[in-house]
DODORO-118317 format. One record per residue (C-alpha): x, y, z; residue number from 1; residue in one letter. Coordinates in steps of 0.2 Angstrom, whole numbers, m for minus. Example, Ala and Ser with C-alpha at 12.3 -4.5 7.8 and 13.67 -1.06 7.14 Angstrom:
REM residues 2
<rec east="62" north="m22" up="39" nr="1" rest="A"/>
<rec east="68" north="m5" up="36" nr="2" rest="S"/>
//
This chain:
REM residues 313
<rec east="m8" north="m37" up="m155" nr="1" rest="M"/>
<rec east="10" north="m43" up="m151" nr="2" rest="K"/>
<rec east="15" north="m25" up="m146" nr="3" rest="Y"/>
<rec east="m1" north="m23" up="m135" nr="4" rest="F"/>
<rec east="3" north="m39" up="m126" nr="5" rest="L"/>
<rec east="21" north="m34" up="m123" nr="6" rest="L"/>
<rec east="14" north="m17" up="m116" nr="7" rest="L"/>
<rec east="2" north="m26" up="m104" nr="8" rest="C"/>
<rec east="16" north="m38" up="m98" nr="9" rest="L"/>
<rec east="28" north="m23" up="m96" nr="10" rest="S"/>
<rec east="14" north="m14" up="m86" nr="11" rest="Y"/>
<rec east="12" north="m29" up="m75" nr="12" rest="L"/>
<rec east="30" north="m31" up="m72" nr="13" rest="Y"/>
<rec east="33" north="m13" up="m67" nr="14" rest="L"/>
<rec east="17" north="m13" up="m55" nr="15" rest="S"/>
<rec east="20" north="m29" up="m46" nr="16" rest="A"/>
<rec east="19" north="m26" up="m28" nr="17" rest="D"/>
<rec east="22" north="m38" up="m13" nr="18" rest="A"/>
<rec east="17" north="m34" up="5" nr="19" rest="H"/>
<rec east="27" north="m35" up="21" nr="20" rest="V"/>
<rec east="15" north="m35" up="36" nr="21" rest="F"/>
<rec east="21" north="m32" up="54" nr="22" rest="V"/>
<rec east="14" north="m39" up="70" nr="23" rest="Y"/>
<rec east="19" north="m36" up="88" nr="24" rest="H"/>
<rec east="9" north="m45" up="102" nr="25" rest="R"/>
<rec east="m3" north="m60" up="100" nr="26" rest="F"/>
<rec east="m17" north="m64" up="111" nr="27" rest="G"/>
<rec east="m13" north="m51" up="124" nr="28" rest="D"/>
<rec east="m28" north="m40" up="128" nr="29" rest="D"/>
<rec east="m18" north="m29" up="140" nr="30" rest="R"/>
<rec east="m11" north="m19" up="125" nr="31" rest="H"/>
<rec east="m25" north="m17" up="112" nr="32" rest="Q"/>
<rec east="m16" north="m5" up="101" nr="33" rest="S"/>
<rec east="m2" north="m18" up="97" nr="34" rest="T"/>
<rec east="m11" north="m34" up="99" nr="35" rest="N"/>
<rec east="m18" north="m46" up="87" nr="36" rest="T"/>
<rec east="m31" north="m59" up="94" nr="37" rest="T"/>
<rec east="m28" north="m77" up="89" nr="38" rest="L"/>
<rec east="m45" north="m78" up="81" nr="39" rest="K"/>
<rec east="m40" north="m63" up="70" nr="40" rest="K"/>
<rec east="m23" north="m70" up="66" nr="41" rest="L"/>
<rec east="m30" north="m87" up="61" nr="42" rest="E"/>
<rec east="m44" north="m78" up="50" nr="43" rest="K"/>
<rec east="m30" north="m68" up="41" nr="44" rest="E"/>
<rec east="m20" north="m84" up="39" nr="45" rest="F"/>
<rec east="m35" north="m93" up="31" nr="46" rest="I"/>
<rec east="m38" north="m78" up="20" nr="47" rest="Y"/>
<rec east="m21" north="m78" up="13" nr="48" rest="F"/>
<rec east="m22" north="m97" up="10" nr="49" rest="K"/>
<rec east="m39" north="m96" up="1" nr="50" rest="E"/>
<rec east="m35" north="m81" up="m10" nr="51" rest="H"/>
<rec east="m20" north="m87" up="m18" nr="52" rest="G"/>
<rec east="m7" north="m78" up="m8" nr="53" rest="Y"/>
<rec east="10" north="m85" up="m5" nr="54" rest="K"/>
<rec east="19" north="m82" up="12" nr="55" rest="V"/>
<rec east="37" north="m81" up="9" nr="56" rest="V"/>
<rec east="53" north="m78" up="19" nr="57" rest="P"/>
<rec east="58" north="m60" up="20" nr="58" rest="M"/>
<rec east="74" north="m64" up="11" nr="59" rest="M"/>
<rec east="65" north="m70" up="m4" nr="60" rest="D"/>
<rec east="58" north="m53" up="m7" nr="61" rest="I"/>
<rec east="74" north="m44" up="m3" nr="62" rest="V"/>
<rec east="84" north="m55" up="m16" nr="63" rest="N"/>
<rec east="71" north="m50" up="m29" nr="64" rest="K"/>
<rec east="73" north="m32" up="m25" nr="65" rest="V"/>
<rec east="92" north="m33" up="m25" nr="66" rest="K"/>
<rec east="92" north="m42" up="m42" nr="67" rest="N"/>
<rec east="79" north="m29" up="m49" nr="68" rest="K"/>
<rec east="67" north="m43" up="m53" nr="69" rest="E"/>
<rec east="48" north="m43" up="m52" nr="70" rest="E"/>
<rec east="42" north="m46" up="m35" nr="71" rest="V"/>
<rec east="26" north="m56" up="m37" nr="72" rest="P"/>
<rec east="10" north="m47" up="m31" nr="73" rest="S"/>
<rec east="4" north="m62" up="m22" nr="74" rest="N"/>
<rec east="19" north="m63" up="m11" nr="75" rest="W"/>
<rec east="17" north="m59" up="7" nr="76" rest="V"/>
<rec east="30" north="m59" up="21" nr="77" rest="A"/>
<rec east="27" north="m58" up="40" nr="78" rest="F"/>
<rec east="37" north="m48" up="52" nr="79" rest="N"/>
<rec east="36" north="m48" up="71" nr="80" rest="I"/>
<rec east="44" north="m34" up="80" nr="81" rest="D"/>
<rec east="50" north="m33" up="98" nr="82" rest="D"/>
<rec east="51" north="m52" up="102" nr="83" rest="S"/>
<rec east="37" north="m51" up="115" nr="84" rest="Y"/>
<rec east="34" north="m67" up="125" nr="85" rest="K"/>
<rec east="16" north="m68" up="118" nr="86" rest="S"/>
<rec east="23" north="m72" up="101" nr="87" rest="F"/>
<rec east="32" north="m88" up="107" nr="88" rest="Y"/>
<rec east="17" north="m93" up="118" nr="89" rest="E"/>
<rec east="2" north="m88" up="107" nr="90" rest="N"/>
<rec east="8" north="m83" up="90" nr="91" rest="G"/>
<rec east="21" north="m96" up="85" nr="92" rest="L"/>
<rec east="10" north="m111" up="87" nr="93" rest="P"/>
<rec east="m2" north="m104" up="73" nr="94" rest="L"/>
<rec east="13" north="m100" up="62" nr="95" rest="F"/>
<rec east="19" north="m118" up="64" nr="96" rest="K"/>
<rec east="1" north="m124" up="61" nr="97" rest="K"/>
<rec east="0" north="m115" up="44" nr="98" rest="F"/>
<rec east="19" north="m118" up="40" nr="99" rest="N"/>
<rec east="21" north="m99" up="37" nr="100" rest="Y"/>
<rec east="38" north="m92" up="38" nr="101" rest="P"/>
<rec east="42" north="m76" up="48" nr="102" rest="F"/>
<rec east="55" north="m64" up="53" nr="103" rest="T"/>
<rec east="57" north="m60" up="72" nr="104" rest="L"/>
<rec east="66" north="m44" up="76" nr="105" rest="F"/>
<rec east="74" north="m44" up="93" nr="106" rest="V"/>
<rec east="74" north="m30" up="106" nr="107" rest="Y"/>
<rec east="91" north="m36" up="113" nr="108" rest="V"/>
<rec east="91" north="m27" up="130" nr="109" rest="E"/>
<rec east="74" north="m33" up="135" nr="110" rest="A"/>
<rec east="80" north="m51" up="132" nr="111" rest="T"/>
<rec east="97" north="m49" up="139" nr="112" rest="E"/>
<rec east="90" north="m41" up="155" nr="113" rest="K"/>
<rec east="76" north="m54" up="156" nr="114" rest="K"/>
<rec east="61" north="m42" up="155" nr="115" rest="Y"/>
<rec east="46" north="m52" up="160" nr="116" rest="S"/>
<rec east="36" north="m48" up="144" nr="117" rest="D"/>
<rec east="49" north="m53" up="132" nr="118" rest="F"/>
<rec east="56" north="m69" up="125" nr="119" rest="M"/>
<rec east="72" north="m77" up="132" nr="120" rest="T"/>
<rec east="87" north="m81" up="122" nr="121" rest="W"/>
<rec east="82" north="m100" up="123" nr="122" rest="E"/>
<rec east="65" north="m96" up="116" nr="123" rest="Q"/>
<rec east="72" north="m85" up="102" nr="124" rest="I"/>
<rec east="84" north="m99" up="97" nr="125" rest="K"/>
<rec east="69" north="m112" up="97" nr="126" rest="E"/>
<rec east="59" north="m100" up="86" nr="127" rest="A"/>
<rec east="74" north="m99" up="74" nr="128" rest="S"/>
<rec east="70" north="m117" up="69" nr="129" rest="K"/>
<rec east="54" north="m110" up="60" nr="130" rest="Y"/>
<rec east="59" north="m92" up="54" nr="131" rest="G"/>
<rec east="72" north="m79" up="52" nr="132" rest="E"/>
<rec east="78" north="m70" up="67" nr="133" rest="I"/>
<rec east="85" north="m52" up="65" nr="134" rest="S"/>
<rec east="88" north="m36" up="74" nr="135" rest="L"/>
<rec east="78" north="m22" up="82" nr="136" rest="H"/>
<rec east="92" north="m12" up="91" nr="137" rest="S"/>
<rec east="99" north="m14" up="109" nr="138" rest="Y"/>
<rec east="90" north="m2" up="119" nr="139" rest="A"/>
<rec east="75" north="2" up="108" nr="140" rest="H"/>
<rec east="78" north="21" up="109" nr="141" rest="K"/>
<rec east="72" north="35" up="97" nr="142" rest="H"/>
<rec east="87" north="35" up="85" nr="143" rest="L"/>
<rec east="84" north="52" up="78" nr="144" rest="T"/>
<rec east="87" north="59" up="95" nr="145" rest="H"/>
<rec east="104" north="51" up="97" nr="146" rest="L"/>
<rec east="121" north="56" up="90" nr="147" rest="S"/>
<rec east="129" north="46" up="76" nr="148" rest="N"/>
<rec east="141" north="38" up="88" nr="149" rest="N"/>
<rec east="127" north="33" up="100" nr="150" rest="E"/>
<rec east="117" north="25" up="85" nr="151" rest="I"/>
<rec east="133" north="16" up="80" nr="152" rest="F"/>
<rec east="137" north="10" up="98" nr="153" rest="E"/>
<rec east="119" north="4" up="101" nr="154" rest="D"/>
<rec east="119" north="m6" up="85" nr="155" rest="T"/>
<rec east="136" north="m13" up="88" nr="156" rest="K"/>
<rec east="132" north="m19" up="105" nr="157" rest="K"/>
<rec east="116" north="m27" up="99" nr="158" rest="S"/>
<rec east="124" north="m35" up="84" nr="159" rest="Y"/>
<rec east="138" north="m43" up="94" nr="160" rest="N"/>
<rec east="127" north="m49" up="108" nr="161" rest="M"/>
<rec east="115" north="m56" up="95" nr="162" rest="F"/>
<rec east="129" north="m66" up="87" nr="163" rest="V"/>
<rec east="136" north="m72" up="104" nr="164" rest="D"/>
<rec east="120" north="m78" up="110" nr="165" rest="K"/>
<rec east="112" north="m86" up="94" nr="166" rest="L"/>
<rec east="128" north="m91" up="85" nr="167" rest="G"/>
<rec east="123" north="m83" up="68" nr="168" rest="F"/>
<rec east="122" north="m65" up="61" nr="169" rest="K"/>
<rec east="106" north="m55" up="59" nr="170" rest="P"/>
<rec east="101" north="m52" up="41" nr="171" rest="L"/>
<rec east="90" north="m37" up="43" nr="172" rest="G"/>
<rec east="86" north="m22" up="55" nr="173" rest="Y"/>
<rec east="71" north="m12" up="59" nr="174" rest="V"/>
<rec east="70" north="5" up="67" nr="175" rest="Y"/>
<rec east="63" north="6" up="85" nr="176" rest="P"/>
<rec east="46" north="15" up="83" nr="177" rest="Y"/>
<rec east="49" north="15" up="64" nr="178" rest="G"/>
<rec east="58" north="32" up="67" nr="179" rest="E"/>
<rec east="73" north="37" up="56" nr="180" rest="Y"/>
<rec east="80" north="49" up="44" nr="181" rest="D"/>
<rec east="94" north="49" up="31" nr="182" rest="Q"/>
<rec east="107" north="51" up="45" nr="183" rest="R"/>
<rec east="101" north="37" up="55" nr="184" rest="V"/>
<rec east="99" north="26" up="39" nr="185" rest="K"/>
<rec east="117" north="29" up="35" nr="186" rest="E"/>
<rec east="124" north="24" up="52" nr="187" rest="E"/>
<rec east="114" north="8" up="52" nr="188" rest="I"/>
<rec east="120" north="4" up="34" nr="189" rest="K"/>
<rec east="138" north="3" up="41" nr="190" rest="K"/>
<rec east="134" north="m14" up="47" nr="191" rest="F"/>
<rec east="132" north="m30" up="37" nr="192" rest="D"/>
<rec east="113" north="m30" up="35" nr="193" rest="F"/>
<rec east="106" north="m37" up="19" nr="194" rest="K"/>
<rec east="91" north="m26" up="22" nr="195" rest="Y"/>
<rec east="83" north="m12" up="33" nr="196" rest="I"/>
<rec east="64" north="m10" up="35" nr="197" rest="A"/>
<rec east="53" north="5" up="40" nr="198" rest="N"/>
<rec east="35" north="5" up="45" nr="199" rest="Q"/>
<rec east="27" north="16" up="32" nr="200" rest="S"/>
<rec east="11" north="11" up="22" nr="201" rest="S"/>
<rec east="16" north="4" up="5" nr="202" rest="G"/>
<rec east="22" north="m11" up="m4" nr="203" rest="S"/>
<rec east="38" north="m18" up="m10" nr="204" rest="V"/>
<rec east="43" north="m19" up="m29" nr="205" rest="N"/>
<rec east="58" north="m20" up="m40" nr="206" rest="L"/>
<rec east="61" north="m1" up="m38" nr="207" rest="K"/>
<rec east="61" north="m2" up="m19" nr="208" rest="S"/>
<rec east="77" north="2" up="m9" nr="209" rest="D"/>
<rec east="82" north="m14" up="1" nr="210" rest="V"/>
<rec east="88" north="m2" up="15" nr="211" rest="F"/>
<rec east="71" north="6" up="16" nr="212" rest="D"/>
<rec east="58" north="m7" up="14" nr="213" rest="L"/>
<rec east="40" north="m3" up="17" nr="214" rest="N"/>
<rec east="30" north="m13" up="30" nr="215" rest="R"/>
<rec east="11" north="m12" up="34" nr="216" rest="V"/>
<rec east="6" north="m14" up="52" nr="217" rest="A"/>
<rec east="m8" north="m28" up="56" nr="218" rest="L"/>
<rec east="m11" north="m23" up="74" nr="219" rest="V"/>
<rec east="m27" north="m18" up="83" nr="220" rest="G"/>
<rec east="m43" north="m17" up="72" nr="221" rest="K"/>
<rec east="m38" north="m19" up="54" nr="222" rest="V"/>
<rec east="m46" north="m21" up="38" nr="223" rest="N"/>
<rec east="m35" north="m34" up="29" nr="224" rest="L"/>
<rec east="m43" north="m31" up="11" nr="225" rest="K"/>
<rec east="m39" north="m12" up="13" nr="226" rest="Q"/>
<rec east="m21" north="m16" up="19" nr="227" rest="K"/>
<rec east="m18" north="m27" up="3" nr="228" rest="L"/>
<rec east="m23" north="m12" up="m8" nr="229" rest="K"/>
<rec east="m8" north="m2" up="m2" nr="230" rest="Y"/>
<rec east="5" north="1" up="m16" nr="231" rest="K"/>
<rec east="21" north="11" up="m17" nr="232" rest="T"/>
<rec east="20" north="27" up="m27" nr="233" rest="L"/>
<rec east="36" north="30" up="m37" nr="234" rest="D"/>
<rec east="41" north="47" up="m31" nr="235" rest="A"/>
<rec east="57" north="58" up="m27" nr="236" rest="T"/>
<rec east="56" north="69" up="m12" nr="237" rest="W"/>
<rec east="65" north="86" up="m13" nr="238" rest="I"/>
<rec east="57" north="94" up="2" nr="239" rest="E"/>
<rec east="55" north="92" up="16" nr="240" rest="P"/>
<rec east="70" north="83" up="21" nr="241" rest="K"/>
<rec east="68" north="84" up="40" nr="242" rest="Q"/>
<rec east="57" north="91" up="54" nr="243" rest="Y"/>
<rec east="58" north="110" up="52" nr="244" rest="P"/>
<rec east="67" north="119" up="66" nr="245" rest="K"/>
<rec east="53" north="131" up="69" nr="246" rest="D"/>
<rec east="40" north="118" up="68" nr="247" rest="G"/>
<rec east="32" north="125" up="52" nr="248" rest="I"/>
<rec east="31" north="115" up="37" nr="249" rest="L"/>
<rec east="33" north="128" up="23" nr="250" rest="K"/>
<rec east="35" north="118" up="7" nr="251" rest="R"/>
<rec east="32" north="101" up="0" nr="252" rest="V"/>
<rec east="41" north="97" up="m17" nr="253" rest="K"/>
<rec east="40" north="80" up="m24" nr="254" rest="V"/>
<rec east="44" north="73" up="m42" nr="255" rest="K"/>
<rec east="31" north="61" up="m48" nr="256" rest="V"/>
<rec east="26" north="53" up="m65" nr="257" rest="N"/>
<rec east="21" north="67" up="m77" nr="258" rest="P"/>
<rec east="5" north="57" up="m80" nr="259" rest="K"/>
<rec east="m3" north="64" up="m64" nr="260" rest="F"/>
<rec east="m11" north="81" up="m65" nr="261" rest="K"/>
<rec east="m19" north="80" up="m48" nr="262" rest="N"/>
<rec east="m14" north="72" up="m32" nr="263" rest="I"/>
<rec east="m19" north="71" up="m14" nr="264" rest="K"/>
<rec east="m8" north="77" up="0" nr="265" rest="L"/>
<rec east="m9" north="71" up="18" nr="266" rest="Y"/>
<rec east="m2" north="80" up="33" nr="267" rest="L"/>
<rec east="m4" north="73" up="51" nr="268" rest="S"/>
<rec east="m17" north="83" up="60" nr="269" rest="G"/>
<rec east="m24" north="91" up="45" nr="270" rest="Y"/>
<rec east="m29" north="76" up="34" nr="271" rest="G"/>
<rec east="m30" north="76" up="15" nr="272" rest="W"/>
<rec east="m31" north="90" up="2" nr="273" rest="Q"/>
<rec east="m31" north="90" up="m17" nr="274" rest="D"/>
<rec east="m15" north="97" up="m25" nr="275" rest="I"/>
<rec east="m11" north="101" up="m43" nr="276" rest="K"/>
<rec east="4" north="93" up="m52" nr="277" rest="V"/>
<rec east="13" north="102" up="m65" nr="278" rest="K"/>
<rec east="25" north="93" up="m77" nr="279" rest="D"/>
<rec east="28" north="79" up="m64" nr="280" rest="G"/>
<rec east="32" north="91" up="m50" nr="281" rest="I"/>
<rec east="22" north="94" up="m34" nr="282" rest="I"/>
<rec east="27" north="111" up="m27" nr="283" rest="D"/>
<rec east="15" north="118" up="m14" nr="284" rest="V"/>
<rec east="18" north="131" up="m1" nr="285" rest="N"/>
<rec east="10" north="125" up="15" nr="286" rest="L"/>
<rec east="16" north="136" up="29" nr="287" rest="N"/>
<rec east="7" north="125" up="42" nr="288" rest="K"/>
<rec east="13" north="122" up="60" nr="289" rest="R"/>
<rec east="15" north="104" up="63" nr="290" rest="L"/>
<rec east="4" north="98" up="77" nr="291" rest="K"/>
<rec east="13" north="82" up="82" nr="292" rest="L"/>
<rec east="32" north="78" up="86" nr="293" rest="N"/>
<rec east="30" north="63" up="74" nr="294" rest="R"/>
<rec east="22" north="70" up="58" nr="295" rest="S"/>
<rec east="19" north="61" up="42" nr="296" rest="R"/>
<rec east="18" north="69" up="25" nr="297" rest="V"/>
<rec east="11" north="58" up="11" nr="298" rest="A"/>
<rec east="5" north="60" up="m7" nr="299" rest="I"/>
<rec east="m7" north="48" up="m16" nr="300" rest="S"/>
<rec east="m18" north="48" up="m32" nr="301" rest="P"/>
<rec east="m31" north="37" up="m24" nr="302" rest="D"/>
<rec east="m27" north="35" up="m5" nr="303" rest="Y"/>
<rec east="m19" north="18" up="m7" nr="304" rest="Y"/>
<rec east="m4" north="21" up="m19" nr="305" rest="T"/>
<rec east="7" north="30" up="m7" nr="306" rest="I"/>
<rec east="24" north="39" up="m5" nr="307" rest="S"/>
<rec east="27" north="47" up="12" nr="308" rest="S"/>
<rec east="40" north="56" up="23" nr="309" rest="K"/>
<rec east="41" north="54" up="42" nr="310" rest="L"/>
<rec east="46" north="70" up="51" nr="311" rest="L"/>
<rec east="53" north="67" up="69" nr="312" rest="I"/>
<rec east="56" north="82" up="80" nr="313" rest="K"/>
//
């Protein structure tokens, strides 16, 4: 019995998964695909409170991962990308009402040049009283299309302006459009960020990379219960590494737990297909032409426990 209990505890320890959710606009019907209605937001907040979830600052999760400690499965963190004015005017009052922490990622150029749809520096500083403020680039460009130097200079410009205007350093960074590859990641890591987050379905656990944290979008029409089912599949991607030059994805090769004998493979524009796993290796010749300039390849045993690779042309 003693060893059975230890085994159960070990399983729970290794499978504990927290969730980081991403919002963009609030109560802004002009942009349905990135909007969250205030009615929906409050309903989600009540759900978390009534079902035993603990909303924590992003850095609480990051510190657990850095220390290779269990990240409790009932932990949830909220991210808000782009620093739209609708967050300050519509969303922030609800976050304050529920006393929920958040991290706001600033699109610096939009604030500095006073784009009408974005928060001012004064509003961002006011919001910092209630949550963490971090960085979302200067010009919000597709980073995979830029040179190493252009990526570095954009980040440097945004970082320095952020510190100058707000008086403190950003702790984290998120990629514009959620688009990145290993080259982009290495350039961003040159700065003093405690973490970098993507926008891939999945969760965060003690095996996660603090410079590649999964976040799940809660925008538009969403099913919260389904979103909470997402977990990260422990997998090592061997191929593909990047978008193929000829646009044809020839092969997918991934190392997974040998316990899997069958798994599901997803490709944007093609959907899911069943794949055999041999000795912990997925190795399939696809030879499929990618239909989108932004294509996602994913593997999952159950549609919810996921590992994915984003390919950007």
